[in-house]
Each structure stands twice: as structure tokens, then as C-alpha cells.
N, C-alpha and C positions, 0 to 999 in steps of 0.2 A: 689835248694838245697836239695840234697837227705839226709835224716836223718840217714838211716841205722842203725836203732835202734831196740831194743826189749823191750817189757813190761815184767817185772819179777814179779811173784806172789809166795810167799813162805808160807808154813806152818812152824811155828816156834817151835822148840824144842819139848817138850812134853806137852806143854800147848794147843796145836792145834790153837793158835792165827794165824791170817793171817797178812801179810805185803806186800807192793808193792814197786817197784822201776823200774829202767831203766838199759838197758845195751847197749853197743856199739858193733856192729857186726864187728869182726876182720878178718873173713875169710868165705869163701862160704859154708864151712862145719859146720859152727855154733860155732866157738870159740868166746866167749863173754867177753868183759871187763866190769867190774862194780865195785862198791864200796864193800869193805868187809862188811860193816855194812848193806848192802842190803841182803847179804846171811848169816849173822851171826846168828847162832842158828837154821838154817833151817833143817827140816827133809824131806821135799819135795819141789821141784821147778818145777813150770810150767812157760814156756816162750813163749810169742807170737811175732813172727817176724812181724814188722810193714809193711814190704815190701810185703810179700805174705799172710799175715793174718793167717798163720798156727800156731798152738800151739804144743809145744814140752815139753817133760820131759827133765830135765837137771840135770847134776851132776857138782859138784865142782871140778875143777882140782887143784887149789891151791889158796893161798891168802897171803897177807902181812897185818897182823893185825895192825901193827904200822903205815903203810902208807896208810891204808884204801883202798887197791886195792885187787881185786880178778878176777879169770878167771873161767868161767863155760863153759861146753861143751853141746850143745844141741844134743840130741840123735836122730839119723836118719835124720838129716838136710843136705841139699845139695842145691847148686844153689842160696845161699843167696846173696844179694847185700852187700858187705863190705863197711865200712867207708872209706873216703879218710883221712889219718892221715897226719897232718901238722907238724910244727916244732915250739915248744913253746920257743926256746931259743932266738928268736929275737922279743918277744912281747914288747910292750911299753905301758905306761900309756896313756889313752886317745884313744886307739885303739878300733874301733867298733867291737862288738861280738854279737853272738846270742846263747842263751841257749835253748836247745831242749830236751824235756823229757816227762815224764808221770805225770804231775802235779796233785796231788790229788789221784794218783794211780787208775784213772778212766779208763785207757786203751783207745783204739781207736786211732784217729789221734793224733799225738804228739802236745804237747804244745809248742809254740815257743814265745820267748820274747827277744827283742833287748836291747841293753845297750852298755856300754863301760868298759874298764878296768880302775878301779879306782887306783890300786896299785899292785905292785908285791912283792914277797918274804914275804908274810904275815903268821903269825902264829895264830893258834886257839887251844883251848883245847876241845876235842870232848869227851862227856861222854855218856855212854851206861847204861841207867837205869835198864836194864834187868839183867845185871850180875854185876853192880857196878864198872865196869872198866872205865878208861879214858886214852886217848893218846893225846900227843901233835903233831898236825900235822903242818909241817913247809913248807916254800917256796910256799905257795899257790897263785894263781891268785885270786884277789879280783875284783868283778865287781858290777855294779849296775843293772845288769839283774836280774829280779825277779825269783829266783830259789826257788821252792816250795818243800814241802814234796812230794815224789814220783818221783821228778826229779833226785834224787840220782842216780849216775851211768850214767846219760845222758851225752850229748856232749855239750861243749862250742866250738863253731866254729868261724872262721873268715869269712869275707865277701865273701871269695872264696869257702866257704862250706867245709874247711878242719878242722878236729877236732884238737883243740889246748889245750883242757883241759877236765878232767872228772868232771862233776858237783857233788859237795858234799854238799847235802842240809840236814837240820834238818828234822827228821821224828819221828814217834811215838816212844818214848823211847830213842831217840838219839838226843842230843842237844849240842849246841856250846857255848863257853864262849869267847867273843871277847873284851868286855870292851867298845863297841860301841853302840850307841842308833840308829844308822842309818840303814836303810835296806841294807843288804849285801848279796852277793852271793860269795861263794868260790868254786874254782876248782882246782883239782890236775894237774899240767903241764903235757901234754901228753908225753913228752920225758921221764919223770920219770916213769909214768904209764906203758909205753910200755917196758921200760927196765925191769921193774918187771914182766910184762906179758910174755916177751921172756924167762925169767929164769924159770917161771912156766911151759910154753909150752915145754921147753927143759928138764923138770924134775930135774932142778938144785935148790935144797933147800938151805937154809942158816939159820943163827940164826934168822932171821926175816921172811923168806919166807918158808911157809909150803907147801909141795907138797904132793898130795894124801890124803888118808883117815885121819881123825882127830881122835886123841886119846880122850877118853871120860872117866872121872872120875866118873861121875854120881851124881854131887851134885849141889845145888843152893847155891851160896854164895852172892846173892844180898843183898845190905844193909851193907856189910862188906868192903866197899871200903877203910875206914881208918883203919880197923882192930880193934878187941876188945878182944884179948885174955886176960883172967882173970889173967894170970901170967906175961905176958910180955908186955901187952898193944899193941900188934901188932899180925898180922896174918889174916887169912880169916876164918870167922866163918860160919859154915854150917847152913843154914836155912831149907834146905830140902834135903833129900837123895832119889834118884831114886830107886824104888823098883827093886831088882835083878840086880842092877848095880854093877860097879866095886867097889865103895866105900862101898856099903851095904854089899858086899860079904866079904869085909876086916873087917867088924865090925864098920865102922864109922857111926855115928848117927847125927841128928840135934842137934845143941848146941856145938858140937866139933869144935875146933878152929885149923886149920892146920897152923903149924908154919914153916914147911919146906917140901920140895918135891924134891926127888932125890938128896938130900944133899944141896939143894939151899934154902936159907931163904925166907920165905914167910912173907911179912909184910902187904900185902893187897890182895884183890881179883884181882887186876890188876897183881900183881906179880904172883899169881897162874896161871892165864890165860896165861901169857907170858911163864912161864916155861913149862907148859903142851904142848904148841904149838910145841915144839922141839921133842916130842915124837910121836910114831905111835901105832895104835892098836896092842895089843899082848905084848908089852913091859912091863916090871915090874919096879916099882920105890918104893923107901922107903919113907913112909910118916910119919913124926912126928906131933903129935897133942896133944892138952890139952883138956881133957873132961870138961864137964860143972861143975864138982867138983873140978877142978884145978889140976887134976892128969895127968902126962905126960905118953905118949904111942908112941910105934913106930910099924908100921906094913908095910908089903909089899903088894902093890896093882898092879894087873895085869890090865891094861887099856883096855877098850872095844872100839868099834867104835861108833862115834856119830856125832852130828852136828858140823859144823865148828865154830870156836870161833871168 
């Protein structure tokens, strides 16, 4: 059973924190499928191919934040062993599966754990503590395979070694709400993941799929998931402004609450992230906000380039 996996190590945003995950090799020249939350907020990516042991720098080609799927490109890679992709449309409960990944983010030989499919078409709420956002992930494969932090982006395979799902595991700052007390592993069906990957590789963006460089406002709105505008009771309140960033240049400061972006209402930090995703660096958007004293303002912000959301 050839894993055709990579270990992904990222430096996150401007905090210089480190994170680790897994990716699935799609092509010999280093196109890699992984979870969006594995690369979310990265400012640099190092990827080690399990097959040849070499480490590469990588760049993000695109992502679907709502579906938790991303594709990255290894720089200078060739001759990699690619995964055998199966068909997730004919899966059944009780079917034996194997989860393969980088449990604990320790690298080296992949972690391998067996189990079976518990149920299909499951839904969970995934929350990112880093930026206060949350997404509802639907139609997931649930298994009793022990998927651990670091396994995110790894492969769920059938007994023929074909990838049938992309493991989506809790990691530092990224948690799931399922309502169940039992150990659970969740995976995104490979058919859906590959459909998104093909669109990204073809350069076909959509309201949910972002292709290319990410627009960057230059603010931290963590802790504003429910919004707390002093005037409206909603919005995304800025807790930190990146020095010399787009928001700082437009005069936004910590304590301001963004209530609309590009003419679209912002009721939470999740809204703000979703709206900005449709923009690209260099574009300008009108931002309405309320300052800490309750006064309303409108400014035009020219977005910079930054880490994927």
C-alpha cells in the first residue's frame, strides 16, 4: 500500500507559529491535495515527500475555505509517486478503511491506522480559533479509524490502496463540534475533493474557490466571531492591525468594528473572511466601520497580498 503522501510544515501568518499536516500527491511534478486549514494563514510552506525523502518549498495554488480543500505546488519537484485515486460514490457503512497521515506532526514514516466506515453523509461544525471563523462541513465520511492532529490532509484508503477520502482531523486551534462522545474520524469524499482540485488546477475560481494569491486586509479579528459592534450588535471587531498593512494605511485601528466590506454586510469574522476571499491583491474595496467611540466611517482600502484564509 503506497501512501504517496507528503508532510507539510507551515509558518503561520505574522506570529511565526509552526503547524504541521499531511498532503496527498496528485502528480509527479508535485501538485498536492490537502485541507485548507493545514495551509490557512501560512507565510511559508516546507513539504517533505515521504517517497523520496526530499524537502521542497511550496506555494498555494488555490483553496475552498468552505469545503476545507486546498492545492499546493511543490517548487522544483519531479518524478514523485502519485496516489491512486478511487471512487467515493460507492462507499458503504461497515467497509474496511485505512487512515494514513502524519499523526502528531512528527514526520518520518506515515502513521497507519485501520478501521471501518461508521456512516456516510455526516455534518460537523469546524471552528478556527485563530481567526474566529467557523464552517459547516457536510457529506463527510465518518470512520472509527484513529485520525489524529497532524493527519489532516492525509488519505483515507480502501483495502486496494485507493484514496477514497481526505482525512480532516482536529489540530491546534482547529476543532470540531459533532455532538457525539465517541472517538470519530471524518474525511472529505475524494470525488468532491478532486472536483475542487481540478477547478483550482484549471484556474477556474468561483464564489467558493479562490485561485491564486490571497488578498490581505492586515487585521486580526479573532474573538469577534459573534460580532460586537457598539452600535449594531454585529460586525467584526479588530483586535490587532498589522503595521504598514492595507488596513493601517487606510486608518483602521484596533477597536474599530467593520460592518460592511465592498458593499456586503459583515455580521461576524466569518463573514469578513468569506467576503475578502473573492478579492485579489491590488483590488480596492469600500469598508464601513464604527470606531470605539460609536462613530461611523467609510474608507477605501487597497488590498495587499497575504497568507491564505
